[in-house]
C-alpha positions in Angstrom: 125.4 66.9 152.3 125.6 67.2 148.6 126.0 64.2 146.4 129.3 65.3 145.0 130.8 65.7 148.6 133.1 62.9 149.5 134.1 61.6 152.8 137.3 59.8 152.3 139.6 61.0 154.8 139.9 58.5 157.9 140.3 60.2 161.3 140.7 58.3 164.5 139.9 60.2 167.7 139.2 58.7 171.2 138.9 55.2 169.8 136.3 56.1 167.2 136.7 56.5 163.6 135.2 59.3 161.5 135.5 59.7 157.7 136.3 63.5 157.0 135.7 65.6 153.8 139.4 66.6 153.7 138.3 70.3 153.6 139.1 71.7 156.9 138.4 75.6 157.4 139.4 78.3 159.6 136.4 79.0 161.9 137.2 82.7 162.5 135.6 82.3 165.9 136.4 84.9 168.6 137.5 83.2 172.0 140.0 83.6 174.7 143.6 83.5 173.2 142.3 83.5 169.8 144.1 85.6 166.9 142.1 88.6 167.6 142.7 88.5 171.3 146.4 88.8 171.5 149.2 91.2 170.4 151.9 90.8 167.9 154.4 88.2 169.0 152.1 86.6 171.5 150.9 83.0 171.2 147.5 82.3 169.9 145.2 79.5 169.2 144.4 78.9 165.3 141.0 77.1 165.3 139.9 75.1 162.4 136.8 72.5 161.7 135.8 69.9 159.2 132.7 68.1 158.5 132.8 64.3 158.9 130.6 61.3 159.2 130.8 59.0 162.4 130.5 55.2 162.4 126.9 55.4 162.6 126.6 57.6 159.6 125.7 60.8 161.5 127.3 64.1 160.3 129.8 65.5 162.8 132.0 68.6 163.0 135.6 68.0 164.1 137.4 71.0 165.7 141.1 71.4 165.5 143.2 73.9 167.5 146.9 74.8 166.8 149.2 77.0 168.8 150.7 79.8 166.6 152.7 83.1 167.3 150.9 86.2 165.8 153.1 87.8 163.2 155.1 84.6 162.4 154.2 82.7 159.2 152.6 79.5 159.6 151.4 76.9 157.2 148.3 74.8 157.8 149.6 72.1 155.6 152.3 71.6 158.2 149.9 71.4 161.1 149.8 67.9 163.0 146.0 67.4 162.2 145.6 64.2 164.2 146.9 65.7 167.5 145.2 69.0 166.9 141.7 67.7 167.4 140.1 68.9 170.3 136.5 68.2 170.0 133.9 66.2 167.9 130.2 67.4 168.0 127.1 66.3 166.1 126.1 68.7 163.3 123.2 70.6 163.9 
């Protein structure tokens, strides 16, 4: 974690509070039903991740997933980031 990095985005998930850095990124990970696994017009999962700090001060990665249609425009600014959380894991 750099000294310039700020963790000021409050995220609640499964009864715990995390402070995210507000800089989610597309994981570009390949998995079943990801962008690369489906044809034009089919539904796929758009996966994003963000670095955060848990209540104990430990670094974690929060993973988000959103359903999209391949070939249709989608705007990540319009995603429901709270309901899109699917996992929180310690940062290795």
